[in-house]
C-alpha positions as CSV (number, residue, x, y, z in Angstrom):
1,M,107.6,110.2,115.1
2,I,107.4,110.8,118.9
3,A,105.1,109.0,121.4
4,A,104.0,111.7,123.9
5,G,101.8,111.5,126.9
6,M,98.2,112.7,126.6
7,D,98.8,115.5,129.2
8,F,100.9,117.3,126.6
9,H,97.9,117.3,124.2
10,G,96.0,119.7,126.4
11,M,98.7,122.4,126.5
12,M,97.2,125.3,124.6
13,G,99.1,125.9,121.4
14,L,102.0,123.6,122.3
15,G,99.9,120.5,121.8
16,E,99.2,121.3,118.2
17,L,102.8,122.4,117.6
18,L,104.0,119.0,118.9
19,R,101.6,117.2,116.6
20,K,102.9,119.2,113.6
21,T,106.5,118.2,114.5
22,G,105.6,114.5,114.5
23,A,104.3,113.7,117.9
24,F,101.2,111.6,118.6
25,F,99.5,111.3,121.9
26,M,98.6,108.3,124.1
27,R,97.2,107.6,127.5
28,R,99.8,106.8,130.1
29,T,97.7,103.9,131.2
30,F,94.9,102.2,129.2
31,G,92.9,101.3,132.4
32,G,91.4,98.2,131.0
33,D,89.8,100.0,128.1
34,D,89.9,97.2,125.5
35,F,88.6,99.3,122.6
36,Y,91.2,102.0,123.1
37,W,93.9,99.3,123.4
38,R,92.9,97.7,120.1
39,V,92.7,101.0,118.2
40,F,96.0,102.2,119.5
41,K,97.6,98.8,118.7
42,E,96.4,99.1,115.1
43,Y,97.8,102.6,114.9
44,M,101.2,101.3,116.1
45,H,100.9,98.5,113.5
46,E,100.4,101.1,110.7
47,I,103.4,103.1,111.9
48,M,105.7,100.2,112.0
49,T,104.5,98.5,108.8
50,F,104.0,101.4,106.4
51,N,105.9,104.4,107.9
52,D,109.5,105.0,106.8
53,T,110.5,107.3,109.7
54,G,111.8,106.4,113.1
55,L,109.7,106.1,116.3
56,E,110.9,107.7,119.5
57,F,109.7,106.8,123.0
58,F,111.0,106.2,126.5
59,V,111.4,102.5,127.1
60,E,111.0,103.1,130.8
61,G,107.7,104.7,130.2
62,T,108.9,108.1,131.5
63,R,112.0,110.1,132.0
64,S,114.2,109.5,135.1
65,R,115.0,112.9,136.6
66,S,117.2,111.2,139.2
67,C,119.4,109.5,136.5
68,K,118.6,106.2,138.0
69,A,117.5,103.4,135.6
70,L,113.9,102.4,135.9
71,T,112.4,99.1,135.2
72,P,111.4,99.1,131.5
73,K,107.8,98.9,130.5
74,I,107.2,96.7,127.4
75,G,103.7,97.8,126.4
76,L,104.7,100.2,123.6
77,L,107.8,98.2,122.7
78,S,105.8,95.0,122.2
79,M,103.3,96.8,120.0
80,A,106.2,98.2,117.9
81,L,107.7,94.7,117.5
82,E,104.5,92.8,116.8
83,P,104.8,93.3,113.0
84,Y,108.2,91.7,113.3
85,F,107.0,88.7,115.1
86,M,104.2,88.3,112.7
87,G,106.6,88.3,109.8
88,E,105.2,91.6,108.3
89,V,108.6,93.3,108.5
90,H,112.0,91.7,108.1
91,D,113.8,93.5,110.8
92,V,113.6,96.4,113.3
93,K,116.6,98.6,114.3
94,V,116.7,99.8,117.9
95,V,118.9,102.8,118.8
96,P,119.6,103.3,122.6
97,I,120.0,107.0,123.5
98,S,121.5,108.1,126.8
99,V,121.0,111.6,128.2
100,S,123.4,112.7,131.0
101,Y,123.1,116.0,132.8
102,E,124.4,117.6,136.0
103,K,121.2,119.2,137.3
104,P,117.6,118.4,136.3
105,L,115.5,121.2,134.8
106,E,112.7,120.7,137.3
107,E,114.9,120.3,140.4
108,Q,112.4,122.0,142.8
109,L,109.4,120.0,141.5
110,F,111.5,116.8,141.8
111,V,112.2,117.6,145.5
112,Y,108.5,118.1,146.1
113,E,107.7,114.8,144.4
114,L,110.2,113.0,146.8
115,L,108.2,114.6,149.7
116,G,105.0,113.1,148.3
117,I,103.6,116.2,146.7
118,P,102.0,115.4,143.3
119,K,103.5,116.9,140.2
120,P,101.3,119.7,138.8
121,K,99.7,119.1,135.4
122,E,101.5,120.2,132.3
123,S,100.4,123.6,131.0
124,T,101.4,126.2,128.5
125,M,101.8,128.9,131.1
126,G,103.9,126.5,133.2
127,F,106.1,125.8,130.2
128,F,106.8,129.5,129.4
129,K,107.5,130.2,133.1
130,A,110.0,127.3,133.2
131,V,111.7,128.7,130.1
132,T,111.9,132.1,131.6
133,N,113.5,130.8,134.8
134,L,116.1,128.9,132.8
135,K,117.8,132.2,131.8
136,N,118.8,132.8,135.5
137,Q,120.1,129.2,136.2
138,N,123.3,127.4,135.6
139,L,122.3,123.8,134.9
140,G,125.8,122.6,134.0
141,K,126.6,120.3,131.2
142,I,124.5,117.9,129.2
143,Y,125.5,115.0,127.0
144,F,123.7,113.0,124.4
145,D,125.0,109.6,123.3
146,F,123.5,107.6,120.5
147,G,124.4,103.9,120.8
148,E,125.0,101.5,117.9
149,P,121.8,100.4,116.2
150,M,120.6,97.0,117.4
151,S,119.2,94.6,114.8
152,V,116.3,92.9,116.4
153,N,116.6,90.0,113.9
154,D,120.2,89.5,114.9
155,Y,119.6,90.0,118.7
156,F,116.8,87.4,118.9
157,G,118.3,85.0,116.4
158,E,116.6,81.6,116.4
159,K,114.8,82.4,119.6
160,A,112.2,84.3,117.7
161,Q,110.2,81.5,116.2
162,R,108.2,83.6,113.9
163,H,107.0,80.6,111.9
164,K,104.5,79.8,114.6
165,H,102.4,82.8,113.6
166,A,102.2,81.8,110.0
167,T,99.2,79.6,110.3
168,L,96.6,82.4,110.9
169,P,96.3,86.0,109.7
170,A,98.3,88.5,111.7
171,F,95.3,90.6,112.6
172,V,93.7,87.7,114.7
173,Q,97.0,86.9,116.5
174,T,98.8,88.4,119.4
175,L,102.2,87.9,121.1
176,D,102.5,84.8,123.3
177,R,104.5,84.4,126.5
178,D,107.7,83.4,124.7
179,D,107.5,86.5,122.5
180,L,106.9,88.8,125.5
181,C,109.9,87.3,127.3
182,L,112.0,88.2,124.3
183,V,110.6,91.7,124.3
184,T,111.4,92.0,128.0
185,D,115.0,90.8,127.5
186,L,115.4,93.3,124.7
187,A,114.1,96.2,126.8
188,N,116.5,95.3,129.7
189,E,119.3,95.2,127.2
190,V,118.4,98.7,125.9
191,V,118.5,100.1,129.5
192,R,121.8,98.3,130.1
193,R,123.3,99.9,127.0
194,Q,122.0,103.3,128.1
195,Q,123.7,102.9,131.4
196,D,127.0,102.0,129.8
197,K,126.9,105.4,128.0
198,I,126.0,107.5,131.0
199,V,128.6,110.3,131.7
200,I,129.4,110.6,135.4
201,M,130.3,114.2,136.1
202,S,131.8,116.0,139.1
203,Y,128.5,117.3,140.3
204,N,127.2,113.7,140.5
205,L,130.3,112.6,142.5
206,V,130.0,115.5,144.9
207,A,126.3,114.8,145.5
208,L,127.1,111.1,146.1
209,I,129.8,111.8,148.6
210,Y,127.6,114.3,150.4
211,N,124.7,111.8,150.5
212,E,127.0,109.1,152.0
213,K,128.2,111.5,154.8
214,T,124.7,112.6,155.8
């Protein structure tokens, strides 16, 4: 399953295609909507507790087109790990995935964003236009690296004091500060392992040298 932004849901035809391939859509920010947060949290609980397939999402909350690591956001990760802390699942495996490339697909849009121009909304026409333009571009090489699966149970060890959640039913409990600190530590470790697997290519080195001389 894939956690996708709600803006992809509105793309005519593609939104439904993404849903049929395992994607589900979520708001990028909950904006203090407590009802939405509770419903989505319960949906994540069902996925992690009763679903036997993997869950894919960006731990940084978005993709980095500059290849720079972003500060991880723990909202979705904490929801995914809550059944573990509540003792409803024995373990969760986390697989860090690194994607390295020479040139971003949306290079021109990225330049506009750096100048302060807002990124246009995702649309089906924009998608097909981008695909058409790819035929005339040389984007260089791209590398995918799947890291070793991390056992959350082994990584946290005795730090995860799950017994403290055994006194009340799981549905009335939530993660406390100590639990969230562990989730933050795990998120930072995932980003670190992603960085370890990044491939530095000649295009990146040339751009770095050029940037230093200007």
